N, C-alpha and C positions, 0 to 999 in steps of 0.2 A: 924777417920772419914770415911775412905774407907770401913772399916768393917761395920760401921753403915749404909752407903749407900747401900752396898751389901745386908744387912739384910732387908732394906726397899724394895729393888727390889724383894727379895725372898718372903717377906710377901705379896706384891702387886700381884705378880704372883700367889701365892697360893690362895689369895682371888678371883682373876679373874677366876681361875679354879673352885673354890667352887661355884662361882656365876653361872657358866654355867653348871657344872656337879654334883653339890652337891645335898643334899636332898631337899633343897628349893632354886632352882636356879632362877636367874632373867630370865624371859621368853623373848627371842629375837624373833622378826618377828612373833608375835603371830598369826596374821591373814594371813600369807603368803600363806598357802595352801588353803585358801578359794577363791583365785582368780580363775576365770573361765579359763583364758589362761595366761600363762607367758612364758618367753623366757630365754635362757641362752646359754652358750658355754662350751666346754670341751677341755681339752688337755690330752694326755696320751701316753702310750706305747703299742705296740702290739707285740705278740710273735707268729709267724706263723710256721706251719708244713704242711706236706702232708701225707695223708693216701693212700697207694697203695694197689690195689688188682690185682692178677696175674692170667693168664690162667693156667700156670703150675708152680709148686713149684720150687724154685731155690734160687739163691742169691738175696737178696733184694736190691733195690735201696736205697742208704743211703741219708738221708736228714740232712743237717747242717742247723739248724733253725737259724733265724735271729731276732733281736729285732728292731722293727720299731717305727714310730712316728704317732700319731693320732691327728687330730684337727677337730672340727666340731661345729655345732649349735644344739640347742635343742628347740623344740616347745612342750609345755605341755598343754594338755586339761584335765581339771578336770572332771571326770565322777561322782564320789561321794566321800565320806570321805576316802575311802581306795583305789579306783582304779583311775588311770590316763592313758590316751592314749598319747603316746610320738612319735614324729618324730625327728630323730637324724641324719640328713645328715652330712656326714663328708668326710675327705680325709685321706687316710692311705698310708704310704710309708713303704716298707719292701723288704728284699732280703732273698731268700733261695738258698742254693747251693745243687745241686743234684750230687751224685757220682754214676755213672753207673758201674755195675760189668762187668768183662771180658775184661778189657783194661789194657795193660801194660803202655801206655802213659797216664800220669795224666791229660794232657790237653784234650785228647779225652774223658776221663771219666767224666770230670767236666762240668757241665752246671750251669751257674749263672742265677737264676730266679728272676729278679727284677720286683716288682709289685707296681703299683700305682693305688689304688682303689678309685673310687667314691662310697661311701657306703651309702645306703638308708634304714635304719631300721625303721620299724613300730612296736612299742612295747606296751605291757600292763604292767604297774607298779602296784604292790600291796604293800601298805605300812601298817605296823603295827601301833598301837596307838602310838602317840607321848609321850615320857617321858622326861619332861624338855625340853632340846634343842637337843634331839637326836631322830631320827626316822628311824629304819631299814626297808628295803624293799627287795622284790625279783622282778625280771623283766624278761620278755621273749617275744618272737615274731618272726617275719620273716623279712628278709631283702633281698635286691638284690644289686649287686655291679657291676660296670663297670670297667674292668681292662684296664687301658690306656696303659699298657705295654704288651699286650697280643701277639703281632706279628701275629694276626689272618690273616692279609692280605698279609703277607710275603710268597712268593712262595718257598723260600728256607726252609730247615729243619735242623735237627741235623747233617746231612752229611756236612752242611756248617756252623756248630756251631750256628744254630738258633733254639732256643727252643720256641715252640708255645703253646698257651693256648687259650681257648675260651674267647670271650669278656665279656659276661654276665654270672654271677654266682648267684645262689640263696642259701640262708643260713637260718638256724634256730639259734636262740640265747637264752641263758639262763644266768642269772647272779644274783648277790646280791650286796647290798651296804648299806651305812648308810648316812642319811642326818644329817648334823650338822648345826644348826641355829645360825649363828653368829650375831653380832650386826647390820651389814649393808647388809649382803647377806647370802645365803645358800650355804654351801660348801659340796660336796658329793664325796667321794672316792668310786669306785665301781669296781668289778671284773666280767668279762663276758666271757663265752665261745661261740665261733662262729664256726659253722659246716656247710660245704657245702653239698648241696642236690644233686648235679649233677656232672658228670664227666667233668673235666676241660681240659683234655689233647687233643690236636690235633695231630693225628698220622702223622708219617713221610710219605713221598710220596712212599717210598719202603715198601710194606706190610711185608717184612721180616726184617725190621730195627731192629738192636740190641738194639736200644733205646726204641722203643715203641711197638713192635709187641707182647710182652708178657704181656702188661699192660691192664687189664680189665677196671680199673678206677683209677683216680687220683683226690682226693678231698682235699680241703683246710681244715685245722683245725687251730683255733687260740684262743688266750687268750688276752683280752683287759684289761688293767689297766687304767682307766680313772679318771680324776679329774675334777669335774663339778662345775661351778660357776653360780649361778642364783640369 
């Protein structure tokens, strides 16, 4: 009896996959993409890094990347059968550790950069033709982000173990993903690269600071893995 029940579960699962992804699947949410405006939300993970440029060659500042958490909302405006305009405001939490060269004391060399971003992307989504219950897409655009952990108003600097960044940062974003049309909602995993357009570092008060004097620019680079429900 147990083997028979397991066989039934396997057959049912196989049939469900065939209905969704087979040659002649049952079409879910057939008219979903014909809506002029629709909404959703996303959850995901973020992987942040820094790109440094220097005045003079020397030892690089080491970046220990951190994995963070994303959550946000989606507003989608249909432009035509293949293009959509999307606004995806969200909140991102992340931490990166910077290890500066030239220090014998590990505590002096280490700076923990905790970032909480309010992220405001405006994106264009281009979708391929739908095949059954699957529709791949590419997406790209511009965004701006407010760093709530920037320490921009703090008068202290790295000499007092305070690392400072600017409050507002602009990015460009490119990514890809796949829409899966399920019975009751659309589920979308996507991967996106996020790249800062401006220098985010606030220099120390001492122009000869060992932490910041040799840095021309410090720009965020990130990868988002998001799971969207619409």
